[in-house]
C-alpha positions as CSV (number, residue, x, y, z in Angstrom):
1,R,121.1,87.3,146.6
2,L,118.4,87.5,143.8
3,E,117.7,91.1,144.7
4,G,121.3,92.0,144.3
5,Q,121.6,90.2,140.9
6,L,118.5,92.0,139.6
7,R,119.4,95.5,140.8
8,P,119.7,96.9,137.2
9,F,116.1,96.0,136.5
10,V,113.9,99.1,136.1
11,W,110.3,100.2,136.1
12,D,108.0,97.2,135.6
13,D,110.8,94.6,135.2
14,R,110.4,93.5,138.7
15,S,106.6,93.4,138.5
16,L,106.8,91.1,135.5
17,L,109.6,88.8,136.5
18,I,109.8,88.8,140.2
19,E,106.7,90.0,142.0
20,D,104.1,88.5,139.8
21,S,102.5,85.5,141.6
22,V,102.8,83.4,138.5
23,Q,106.5,83.5,138.8
24,H,106.4,81.4,142.0
25,L,104.5,78.6,140.4
26,P,106.0,75.3,139.1
27,L,107.2,75.5,135.5
28,S,104.2,73.6,134.0
29,Q,101.7,75.9,135.7
30,R,103.6,79.0,134.6
31,V,103.6,77.9,131.0
32,E,99.9,77.3,131.3
33,A,99.4,80.8,132.8
34,Y,101.3,82.4,130.0
35,F,98.8,81.2,127.5
36,T,95.7,81.9,129.7
37,Q,96.5,85.2,131.3
38,S,97.6,88.6,130.4
39,F,100.6,90.4,132.0
40,L,100.8,94.1,132.6
41,G,97.7,94.5,130.3
42,N,99.4,92.5,127.4
43,Y,98.7,88.9,126.1
44,Q,102.3,87.8,125.3
45,P,102.7,84.1,125.7
46,L,105.7,83.7,123.4
47,T,107.5,86.7,125.1
48,M,106.9,85.1,128.5
49,L,108.2,81.8,127.3
50,S,111.4,83.5,126.1
51,Y,112.0,84.6,129.7
52,E,111.9,80.9,130.7
53,L,114.5,80.2,128.0
54,D,116.6,82.9,129.8
55,R,116.3,81.1,133.1
56,A,117.1,77.7,131.5
57,I,120.3,79.1,130.2
58,A,121.5,81.1,133.2
59,S,119.1,80.7,136.2
60,D,118.6,83.9,138.3
61,A,121.0,85.9,136.3
62,W,119.8,89.4,135.3
63,W,122.4,89.7,132.5
64,M,120.9,86.8,130.6
65,H,117.7,88.8,130.1
66,R,119.7,91.7,128.7
67,W,122.0,89.6,126.4
68,M,118.9,87.8,125.1
69,N,117.5,91.2,124.2
70,V,120.8,92.0,122.4
71,L,120.6,88.8,120.5
72,L,117.0,89.5,119.4
73,H,117.9,92.9,118.3
74,I,120.8,91.6,116.2
75,L,118.4,89.1,114.5
76,C,116.0,91.9,113.8
77,S,118.8,94.0,112.3
78,C,119.7,91.1,110.0
79,L,116.0,90.8,108.8
80,V,115.9,94.5,108.3
81,A,118.8,94.1,105.9
82,L,117.1,91.3,104.0
83,L,113.8,93.3,103.9
84,A,115.4,96.5,102.7
85,A,117.5,94.7,100.1
86,R,114.4,93.0,98.7
87,L,112.3,96.2,98.7
88,C,115.1,98.3,96.9
89,S,116.8,95.5,95.0
90,D,120.1,96.9,96.4
91,R,122.2,95.2,99.0
92,R,124.0,98.4,99.8
93,I,120.7,100.0,100.9
94,G,120.0,96.8,102.9
95,L,123.3,97.0,104.7
96,L,123.2,100.7,105.5
97,A,119.5,100.6,106.7
98,S,120.3,97.6,109.0
99,V,123.3,99.3,110.5
100,L,121.3,102.6,111.2
101,F,118.5,100.4,112.7
102,A,121.1,98.5,114.9
103,V,122.8,101.6,116.4
104,S,119.8,103.9,116.6
105,P,119.5,105.6,120.1
106,L,115.8,105.2,119.9
107,H,116.1,101.5,120.1
108,V,118.1,101.4,123.3
109,E,115.0,101.4,125.3
110,N,113.7,98.2,123.5
111,V,117.0,96.4,124.2
112,A,117.9,97.7,127.7
113,W,114.4,97.5,129.2
114,V,113.9,93.8,129.9
115,A,110.1,94.0,130.1
116,E,110.0,95.6,126.6
117,R,111.2,92.2,125.2
118,K,107.7,92.0,123.7
119,S,108.7,94.7,121.1
120,L,111.8,92.7,120.1
121,M,109.8,89.5,119.8
122,A,107.0,91.1,117.8
123,G,109.6,93.0,115.7
124,L,111.4,89.7,114.9
125,F,108.3,88.0,113.7
126,S,106.8,91.1,112.0
127,F,110.1,91.6,110.0
128,L,110.1,87.9,109.1
129,A,106.4,88.1,108.1
130,M,107.0,91.2,105.9
131,Y,110.0,89.5,104.3
132,L,108.0,86.4,103.5
133,Y,105.0,88.3,102.2
134,A,107.3,90.4,100.0
135,K,108.7,87.2,98.5
136,Y,105.2,85.9,98.1
137,L,104.2,89.1,96.2
138,K,107.2,88.7,93.8
139,Q,107.0,84.9,93.4
140,G,103.4,84.0,94.0
141,D,104.5,81.0,96.0
142,G,101.7,79.7,98.2
143,K,104.2,78.2,100.7
144,R,105.5,81.7,101.4
145,L,101.9,82.9,102.3
146,W,101.5,80.0,104.8
147,L,104.8,80.9,106.4
148,T,103.7,84.5,106.5
149,W,100.7,83.3,108.5
150,F,103.0,81.4,111.0
151,A,105.1,84.6,111.5
152,F,102.0,86.8,111.7
153,V,100.4,84.6,114.5
154,A,103.8,84.4,116.3
155,A,104.0,88.3,116.3
156,L,100.5,88.5,117.7
157,L,101.4,86.1,120.5
158,S,104.4,88.3,121.3
159,K,102.8,91.7,121.5
160,G,99.2,92.9,120.8
161,T,100.3,95.9,118.6
162,A,101.2,93.4,115.8
163,V,97.5,93.7,114.9
164,M,98.6,96.5,112.6
165,L,100.8,94.2,110.6
166,P,98.3,93.6,107.8
167,V,98.5,97.4,107.1
168,S,102.2,96.8,106.5
169,F,101.3,94.0,104.1
170,L,99.1,96.3,102.2
171,G,102.0,98.8,102.1
172,L,104.2,96.1,100.7
173,A,101.6,95.1,98.1
174,L,101.3,98.7,96.9
175,L,105.0,99.3,97.0
176,L,105.9,96.0,95.1
177,R,102.8,95.9,92.9
178,K,102.9,94.3,89.5
179,Q,100.3,94.7,86.8
180,G,98.5,91.6,88.2
181,P,95.4,90.2,89.6
182,W,94.2,92.7,92.3
183,P,91.3,90.4,93.5
184,A,93.8,87.7,94.2
185,L,95.8,90.1,96.3
186,A,92.6,91.2,98.2
187,R,91.8,87.6,98.9
188,S,95.3,87.0,100.4
189,L,95.0,90.1,102.5
190,A,91.4,89.8,103.8
191,P,92.0,86.9,106.2
192,F,94.9,88.9,107.8
193,F,92.7,91.9,108.4
194,A,89.9,89.8,109.8
195,V,92.2,88.1,112.3
196,A,93.8,91.4,113.2
197,L,90.3,93.0,113.8
198,I,89.4,90.3,116.3
199,A,92.8,90.4,117.9
200,G,92.5,94.2,118.1
201,V,89.2,94.1,120.0
202,G,91.0,91.7,122.5
203,V,93.9,94.1,122.9
204,V,91.6,97.0,123.6
205,L,89.6,95.1,126.2
206,L,92.8,93.9,128.0
207,Q,94.2,97.4,128.1
208,H,91.0,98.7,129.5
209,E,90.8,95.9,132.1
210,A,94.4,96.7,133.2
211,G,93.5,100.4,133.5
212,Y,95.8,101.6,130.7
213,M,92.9,103.3,128.7
214,K,93.3,107.0,129.9
215,T,90.2,109.1,129.2
216,E,90.7,111.8,131.8
217,H,93.2,114.1,129.9
218,G,90.3,116.5,129.2
219,I,91.5,117.1,125.6
220,S,88.9,117.7,122.9
221,L,88.6,115.6,119.8
222,A,90.1,118.3,117.6
223,S,93.1,118.7,119.9
224,R,93.7,115.0,120.1
225,I,93.8,114.8,116.2
226,V,96.3,117.6,116.1
227,L,98.5,116.0,118.8
228,S,98.2,112.6,117.1
229,A,99.4,114.1,113.8
230,A,102.3,115.9,115.5
231,A,103.3,112.6,117.3
232,L,103.2,110.7,114.0
233,W,105.8,113.0,112.4
234,M,107.7,113.5,115.5
235,Y,108.9,109.9,115.3
236,A,110.3,110.5,111.8
237,V,112.1,113.6,113.1
238,K,113.6,111.9,116.1
239,L,114.7,108.9,114.2
240,V,116.9,111.1,112.0
241,L,117.8,113.6,114.8
242,P,117.6,111.7,118.1
243,F,117.4,114.5,120.6
244,G,115.6,114.6,123.9
245,C,115.3,110.9,124.4
246,A,113.3,109.8,127.4
247,V,111.4,106.8,128.8
248,L,108.2,108.7,128.8
249,H,106.9,111.8,126.9
250,P,103.7,112.8,128.9
251,M,100.5,113.7,127.2
252,P,100.4,117.5,127.2
253,T,97.4,119.3,128.7
254,T,97.3,122.0,126.0
255,V,98.0,122.1,122.3
256,H,101.1,124.3,121.8
257,I,101.9,126.1,118.6
258,A,104.8,123.8,118.0
259,F,102.5,120.8,117.9
260,V,100.2,122.6,115.4
261,A,103.2,123.5,113.3
262,L,104.6,119.9,113.3
263,A,101.2,118.5,112.4
264,I,100.8,121.0,109.5
265,A,104.3,120.6,108.2
266,G,104.3,116.8,108.3
267,S,100.9,116.5,106.8
268,S,101.9,118.9,104.0
269,M,105.1,117.0,103.3
270,V,103.2,113.7,103.0
271,S,100.6,115.3,100.8
272,V,103.3,116.6,98.4
273,F,105.0,113.2,98.5
274,L,101.8,111.4,97.6
275,Y,100.4,113.7,94.9
276,W,103.5,115.2,93.1
277,P,104.6,114.1,90.6
278,H,101.5,112.2,89.4
279,H,103.1,108.8,88.7
280,D,103.5,106.0,91.2
281,R,101.1,107.3,93.7
282,L,100.2,103.9,94.9
283,R,103.8,103.0,95.5
284,R,104.3,106.1,97.5
285,L,101.2,105.4,99.5
286,G,102.5,102.0,100.3
287,Y,105.7,103.5,101.7
288,V,103.7,105.8,103.9
289,L,101.6,102.9,105.1
290,L,104.8,101.0,106.1
291,Y,105.8,103.9,108.4
292,A,102.4,105.0,109.7
293,G,100.6,101.7,110.0
294,P,102.4,100.4,113.2
295,L,102.0,103.8,114.8
296,I,98.2,104.3,114.4
297,P,97.3,102.7,117.7
298,L,100.1,104.4,119.5
299,I,99.7,108.1,118.8
300,Q,96.7,108.7,121.2
301,L,94.0,108.4,118.6
302,L,92.9,105.7,121.0
303,P,93.7,106.8,124.6
304,F,96.3,104.1,125.5
305,G,98.5,105.1,128.4
306,E,99.7,108.5,129.3
307,A,102.5,109.1,126.7
308,L,102.0,111.2,123.5
309,W,105.0,109.3,122.1
310,A,107.7,106.9,123.3
311,E,111.0,105.9,121.7
312,R,110.2,102.2,122.1
313,Y,107.2,102.6,119.8
314,A,109.6,103.5,116.9
315,Y,110.9,100.0,116.5
316,L,108.9,98.8,113.5
317,P,108.2,102.3,111.9
318,S,111.9,103.1,111.9
319,V,112.6,100.7,109.1
320,P,111.1,102.7,106.2
321,V,112.8,105.8,107.6
322,F,116.2,104.2,107.6
323,I,115.6,102.6,104.3
324,A,114.9,106.2,103.0
325,C,118.1,107.4,104.6
326,A,120.1,104.6,103.2
327,W,118.6,105.2,99.7
328,I,119.6,108.9,99.9
329,M,123.1,108.0,101.0
330,V,123.5,105.6,97.9
331,Q,122.1,108.1,95.5
332,V,124.5,110.8,96.8
333,Y,127.4,108.3,96.5
334,E,126.2,107.4,92.9
335,R,126.0,111.1,92.0
336,F,129.4,112.2,93.2
337,R,131.4,108.9,93.0
338,P,133.9,109.9,95.8
339,G,135.5,106.4,95.8
340,A,135.1,103.5,98.1
341,V,137.2,104.8,100.9
342,A,135.7,108.3,101.0
343,G,132.2,106.7,100.7
344,A,132.9,104.6,103.8
345,L,134.1,107.5,105.7
346,C,131.0,109.5,104.9
347,A,128.8,106.7,106.0
348,L,130.9,106.4,109.2
349,A,130.3,110.0,109.8
350,I,126.6,109.4,110.0
351,V,126.7,106.1,111.8
352,V,129.2,107.0,114.5
353,P,127.2,109.8,116.1
354,F,124.2,107.5,116.3
355,A,126.3,104.8,118.0
356,W,127.8,107.4,120.4
357,S,124.4,108.7,121.3
358,A,123.1,105.0,121.8
359,R,126.1,104.3,124.1
360,Q,125.1,107.3,126.2
361,R,121.6,105.9,126.5
362,V,122.8,102.5,127.5
363,Q,124.8,104.0,130.3
364,L,121.7,105.7,131.6
365,W,119.8,102.4,131.5
366,N,122.4,100.7,133.6
367,D,121.6,103.1,136.5
368,P,117.8,103.4,137.1
369,I,118.3,106.5,139.3
370,S,120.2,108.3,136.7
371,L,117.7,107.2,134.0
372,F,114.8,108.8,135.7
373,E,116.8,111.9,136.9
374,H,117.5,112.3,133.1
375,D,113.8,112.0,132.3
376,L,112.9,114.6,134.9
377,H,115.4,116.9,133.3
378,I,113.7,116.4,129.9
379,H,110.2,116.8,131.3
380,P,110.5,118.6,134.7
381,G,106.8,118.6,135.2
382,S,106.4,114.8,134.9
383,S,107.2,113.9,138.4
C-alpha cells in the first residue's frame, strides 16, 4: 500500500523518506537522529523535522509532502515581495518580482522534488533573514539583528549552502548603505561570517564523507574557472529565458567555445555594470553579491557533485534577477504610460509563458519515467 502511495517519488526521495534505516525508528529516536546525523551528505535537522510534520498531518500520504512544498514556496514568494519592495521602495516591483519568482519554471524542481525541501526551508529562512537585516540597516534596531540571527541559524539547520548568507547581508549593506558608521556595520557582519566559516568547513567535510566531492573530472584549474564563470552567468540567462530545463546538467569534459564566450560576455557585462558610470559603484557591487553570493559554492569552483549547474540552485539567486526584471517593467510603464489595463496585459504577456512552461515541467515531475527520458533528450550522453 505504501509503495503505491509513494509511486510519484523520484530519485533520492525514497532513499531519504523510506529506505533510510532512521525512518523505521520510533519518533523520539528519529528526532534525535535528525540532529546528530547527516542525510545524503547534508546536515538538515529542520528539514527532516518538516517531513515529520507532513506525516503528523497525513500519515503515509505522498501528496502531503508535495503540498507542504507548495505552501513553503508560497511563503517564500510572499517574503520575496516584502524584500523586493523594501529594497526598491516600490510595492509594484515587489509584487511583480514575487509573481515571476512564484511561476518560474526553474523553481519547479525545488517544489516537485520532495527531497529538495531543504532548498525551500533554507530559502524561507534566508529570505526572512535578509528582510530582517534590511530593516536593521534602515532602522538600526538591535532586536532586528537578533531576529536575523535566529533566521540565519534556522537556514543553516535547513541546508548547508546557507553558509553564503552573510555574503548576501554584505550585498544588502552595500545596496542600502547610508553615510553612517562603517565600523559598526563591520562589527554586525563579522560574527555572521565567523559562524558561516565554521559551518562551511563542516559542509565540505560532510560532502566529502558522503562521496559528493568529485575530483576525477580531469579538468585543469584554468578550464574549471572558465566553466564556473560560464555557469555563473548561465543561471541569469536561464532565469530570463528558461530553455533546456533538466534535473542534471553534467560537468563537461572539454571547454567548448560557447562556454568561453558566455564567460567572457558575462564577465564583461558585470565589469561595465560595476565601473560605468562612476557613481554608486558600491551599491551595484552589492547587487552583484546578492546574485553571485549564493552560487559561489555551486558552480564547480569547489568540486561538489557532477553538475555544472542545476535549476534547483537558482532559488536564492533568482531574486535579484527578478527584481531587476520587475524594475525594468515598471520603468517601461512609467516611460510610456499605456494605462492600467494595457500595463496589466503587458505584464501577463510576460508571466503567462513562464507559468505555462512551469506547468509543463510539473507534468514531467508527475511521471518519473518521462522526467528522465526528457533529461536524456536534453543531454543524450548523460545516461
